[in-house]
Structures are given as structure tokens and as C-alpha cells.
VOVO-401562 format. One record per residue (C-alpha): residue in one letter; x, y, z; residue number from 1. Coordinates in Angstrom, 2 decimals. Layout:
BEGIN
["A",[X,Y,Z],NUM]
...
***
This chain:
BEGIN
["X",[57.88,309.67,-50.39],1]
["X",[54.86,308.06,-52.05],2]
["X",[56.00,309.26,-55.48],3]
["X",[59.50,307.89,-54.88],4]
["X",[58.15,304.48,-53.85],5]
["X",[55.93,304.38,-56.94],6]
["X",[58.95,305.21,-59.11],7]
["X",[60.95,302.43,-57.43],8]
["X",[58.28,299.79,-57.94],9]
["X",[57.73,300.82,-61.57],10]
["X",[61.48,300.61,-62.25],11]
["X",[61.76,297.26,-60.48],12]
["X",[58.79,295.93,-62.44],13]
["X",[60.27,296.98,-65.79],14]
["X",[63.66,295.49,-64.94],15]
["X",[62.13,292.33,-63.50],16]
["X",[60.11,291.78,-66.65],17]
["X",[63.27,291.89,-68.74],18]
["X",[65.71,290.19,-66.36],19]
["X",[65.49,286.71,-67.88],20]
["X",[65.27,287.98,-71.47],21]
["X",[69.03,288.26,-72.19],22]
["X",[69.60,284.74,-70.84],23]
["X",[66.68,283.32,-72.83],24]
["X",[67.92,285.03,-76.00],25]
["X",[71.48,283.83,-75.48],26]
["X",[70.39,280.23,-75.01],27]
["X",[68.11,280.40,-78.05],28]
["X",[70.85,281.95,-80.19],29]
["X",[73.84,279.83,-79.16],30]
["X",[72.13,276.60,-78.05],31]
["X",[74.92,276.44,-75.45],32]
["X",[74.05,275.89,-71.81],33]
["X",[77.60,276.08,-70.37],34]
["X",[77.39,277.40,-66.82],35]
["X",[73.56,277.61,-66.86],36]
["X",[71.81,275.49,-64.23],37]
["X",[68.62,273.66,-65.31],38]
["X",[67.63,273.49,-61.64],39]
["X",[67.77,277.30,-61.53],40]
["X",[65.47,277.47,-64.56],41]
["X",[62.98,275.07,-62.96],42]
["X",[62.88,276.67,-59.54],43]
["X",[62.72,280.17,-61.08],44]
["X",[59.66,279.19,-63.09],45]
["X",[57.94,277.76,-59.99],46]
["X",[58.83,280.62,-57.63],47]
["X",[57.63,283.22,-60.11],48]
["X",[54.32,281.37,-59.91],49]
["X",[54.43,281.90,-56.15],50]
["X",[55.26,285.59,-56.57],51]
["X",[52.32,285.89,-58.96],52]
["X",[49.98,284.38,-56.36],53]
["X",[51.48,286.56,-53.61],54]
["X",[51.01,289.65,-55.78],55]
["X",[47.27,288.93,-55.94],56]
["X",[46.97,287.95,-52.27],57]
["X",[49.04,290.72,-50.58],58]
["X",[48.15,292.64,-52.81],59]
["X",[51.32,293.92,-54.50],60]
["X",[50.02,294.50,-58.01],61]
["X",[53.43,295.38,-59.44],62]
["X",[54.47,291.76,-58.93],63]
["X",[51.73,290.45,-61.23],64]
["X",[53.02,291.51,-64.67],65]
["X",[56.69,290.86,-63.87],66]
["X",[55.87,287.37,-62.60],67]
["X",[53.74,286.51,-65.61],68]
["X",[56.41,287.62,-68.09],69]
["X",[59.14,285.86,-66.13],70]
["X",[57.20,282.58,-66.08],71]
["X",[56.99,282.72,-69.87],72]
["X",[60.72,283.42,-70.30],73]
["X",[61.82,280.69,-67.90],74]
["X",[59.38,278.28,-69.58],75]
["X",[61.05,278.99,-72.94],76]
["X",[64.44,278.15,-71.40],77]
["X",[62.99,274.97,-69.89],78]
["X",[61.77,273.90,-73.36],79]
["X",[65.29,274.42,-74.74],80]
["X",[66.81,272.28,-71.97],81]
["X",[64.27,269.53,-72.66],82]
["X",[65.05,269.60,-76.39],83]
["X",[68.84,269.87,-76.28],84]
["X",[69.78,268.55,-72.84],85]
["X",[70.17,265.03,-71.57],86]
["X",[68.51,263.11,-68.78],87]
["X",[70.52,264.98,-66.14],88]
["X",[69.27,268.36,-67.38],89]
["X",[65.66,267.17,-67.39],90]
["X",[66.02,265.78,-63.90],91]
["X",[67.46,269.13,-62.78],92]
["X",[64.47,270.97,-64.23],93]
["X",[62.03,268.70,-62.40],94]
["X",[63.94,268.96,-59.10],95]
["X",[63.86,272.75,-59.38],96]
["X",[60.23,273.11,-60.43],97]
["X",[58.64,270.44,-58.23],98]
["X",[61.11,269.64,-55.45],99]
["X",[62.41,273.09,-54.57],100]
["X",[59.61,275.15,-56.10],101]
["X",[56.97,273.71,-53.79],102]
["X",[58.80,274.53,-50.53],103]
["X",[56.54,277.55,-49.70],104]
["X",[53.42,275.33,-49.76],105]
["X",[53.55,274.11,-46.10],106]
["X",[54.11,277.70,-44.93],107]
["X",[50.98,278.76,-46.82],108]
["X",[49.00,275.97,-45.16],109]
["X",[50.31,276.79,-41.67],110]
["X",[50.33,280.58,-41.64],111]
["X",[48.56,281.89,-44.72],112]
["X",[50.03,284.34,-47.21],113]
["X",[51.88,286.44,-44.61],114]
["X",[54.10,283.49,-43.69],115]
["X",[54.14,282.11,-47.22],116]
["X",[55.30,285.48,-48.58],117]
["X",[58.25,285.45,-46.19],118]
["X",[59.03,281.87,-47.23],119]
["X",[58.94,282.87,-50.91],120]
["X",[61.33,285.74,-50.13],121]
["X",[63.72,283.32,-48.41],122]
["X",[63.33,280.86,-51.28],123]
["X",[64.58,283.54,-53.66],124]
["X",[68.02,282.63,-52.36],125]
["X",[67.20,279.01,-53.09],126]
["X",[66.11,280.06,-56.58],127]
["X",[69.47,281.69,-57.32],128]
["X",[71.64,279.18,-55.45],129]
["X",[71.81,276.62,-58.33],130]
["X",[72.93,279.40,-60.67],131]
["X",[75.63,280.48,-58.19],132]
["X",[76.83,276.89,-57.72],133]
["X",[76.90,276.34,-61.49],134]
["X",[79.14,279.36,-62.17],135]
["X",[81.45,278.52,-59.27],136]
["X",[81.99,274.94,-60.48],137]
["X",[83.42,275.83,-63.90],138]
["X",[85.29,278.50,-65.82],139]
["X",[83.40,277.61,-69.02],140]
["X",[80.65,280.20,-68.76],141]
["X",[79.87,280.89,-72.42],142]
["X",[76.17,280.16,-71.84],143]
["X",[75.79,282.66,-69.01],144]
["X",[74.36,286.09,-69.87],145]
["X",[76.08,288.84,-67.88],146]
["X",[73.27,291.25,-68.75],147]
["X",[70.73,289.05,-66.95],148]
["X",[72.70,289.16,-63.71],149]
["X",[73.47,292.87,-63.88],150]
["X",[69.75,293.48,-64.34],151]
["X",[69.02,291.05,-61.49],152]
["X",[71.33,293.00,-59.16],153]
["X",[69.66,296.30,-60.00],154]
["X",[66.15,294.86,-59.73],155]
["X",[66.91,293.24,-56.37],156]
["X",[68.28,296.50,-54.99],157]
["X",[65.14,298.36,-56.08],158]
["X",[62.84,295.75,-54.48],159]
["X",[64.94,295.91,-51.31],160]
["X",[64.57,299.67,-51.05],161]
["X",[60.86,299.46,-51.88],162]
["X",[60.37,296.70,-49.32],163]
["X",[62.04,298.83,-46.66],164]
["X",[59.83,301.75,-47.64],165]
["X",[56.57,299.81,-47.28],166]
["X",[57.85,297.47,-44.52],167]
["X",[57.22,294.28,-46.47],168]
["X",[59.40,291.48,-44.96],169]
["X",[59.06,289.24,-48.03],170]
["X",[60.40,291.92,-50.39],171]
["X",[63.17,292.93,-47.94],172]
["X",[64.43,289.37,-47.65],173]
["X",[64.14,288.68,-51.38],174]
["X",[65.90,291.94,-52.27],175]
["X",[68.78,291.32,-49.87],176]
["X",[69.32,287.76,-51.06],177]
["X",[69.07,288.80,-54.70],178]
["X",[71.73,291.50,-54.32],179]
["X",[74.15,289.07,-52.64],180]
["X",[73.63,286.22,-55.12],181]
["X",[73.80,288.44,-58.20],182]
["X",[76.99,290.04,-56.91],183]
["X",[78.61,286.60,-56.59],184]
["X",[77.71,285.67,-60.18],185]
["X",[78.86,288.98,-61.70],186]
["X",[82.11,288.78,-59.70],187]
["X",[82.68,285.22,-60.91],188]
["X",[82.19,286.30,-64.53],189]
["X",[84.69,289.10,-63.97],190]
["X",[87.43,286.97,-62.39],191]
["X",[87.14,284.32,-65.11],192]
["X",[87.79,286.92,-67.81],193]
["X",[84.25,287.25,-69.18],194]
["X",[84.08,291.04,-68.58],195]
["X",[80.39,291.31,-67.58],196]
["X",[80.21,295.09,-68.03],197]
["X",[80.85,294.59,-71.75],198]
["X",[77.21,293.44,-72.03],199]
["X",[76.03,297.03,-71.57],200]
["X",[78.90,298.48,-73.63],201]
["X",[77.88,296.32,-76.59],202]
["X",[74.24,297.26,-76.17],203]
["X",[75.11,300.97,-76.10],204]
["X",[77.34,300.67,-79.16],205]
["X",[74.63,298.80,-81.07],206]
["X",[72.07,301.47,-80.18],207]
["X",[74.42,304.22,-81.39],208]
["X",[75.07,302.31,-84.63],209]
["X",[71.34,301.93,-85.29],210]
["X",[70.80,305.64,-84.59],211]
["X",[73.62,306.55,-86.99],212]
["X",[72.20,304.29,-89.69],213]
["X",[68.75,305.81,-89.23],214]
["X",[70.13,309.33,-89.61],215]
["X",[71.89,308.38,-92.86],216]
["X",[68.82,306.81,-94.43],217]
***
């Protein structure tokens, strides 16, 4: 059982570290933010700061590296929004990072990290809600990376199972909310004709092409 839980947390950590990478790369490559919520970017950056602090306080050490990497990736997206977006995008970033991102603070003051951890887990739904709203409001989703949300679904499921295994309410809540929200986004991509599973098909084909090229050289 202990080995299985360790395998789960390692897998979740690896996936969590790379979750935001496809979205960050897509924004950097295309400079298109269609369907991507700046509020989601802001609140994600702030809440990963909370997860980092919770990882030290709980302690859940696996949360530390994934949170640090995620903060960096979301920060890179925030910079892109500031450079290419308008006043509305910048306001959305600030609302996410400061307005929504600071919601766990009173829980920390009242009940310490046990209550704050549960609040952060609940706020994970708040973190993903702007992204869900953004994809439901439009069919123009060229800026949305399907790979990010497929990874998010898998990562959330792993944290949910791990949370159940170690009886950590914060991870159970966060995992459950993450699975639901990610499912909504992937389903929306599918019904609007964006074929989200093609993200992994293209990645597999590219890997095979590189392997073939290496064998020929």
C-alpha cells in the first residue's frame, strides 16, 4: 500500500509539474488567447503559492516542486497577457491573483493550516471556474490547449486517490473538483469540434517521427 501511494504521488507530481506547460507553449507560439481566461491564470498563480506553503506546513513534500514549477509557468502566461492583452485582461489577472487568490487567508488566520488546506482544496474549483466559464461562453477555442486539460484530469484523479489513501481532506476535495472541472473543459472542446484527444495523437506521431529520423542518421 505504501509503495502504491508513493507511486501515485510521484506520478501526480510529474504530471502537475507539466500540466500548464502545453498551455504556456501554445500561448507563446500563437500569441492567441481565444478561450483562455486571464482570471484563471491569475488565480492559478496565487493558489499554487498557497499549495507551496501548504506543502511545507502539512508537510506534503511532493506539493513543493510541482507548485514551484507551476508558479513559474503561470507567471509566464501572465506576462504574455500583460504584453498582448488590453485593460480587461490585466484587470482579470489582478482579480484572479489578488481578489480570488487571497480567499484562503482568513481561514489560515482562524483555524491554521488544517482549515486553510481545506479552503485551498475548495478554492481549486474557484481556480478552474474562470477557465470553465471562458470555454462555455465561446466556440472560438483556438487558444486553449487540450493537452493541458487532459493532463489536469489525470493529475486530479491521482491526487484524489492519494488523498483518499492518506485521508487528507484538502487533497480529496481538490482532486474531486479538478476531475469535474477538467471533464467539463475536455467535453466542451470535443463538442465544438476541437478533438482534444488529437493532442496526444500528434505528440505520439512526432515522437515516432523523431525516432525514425534518429535511426536513419
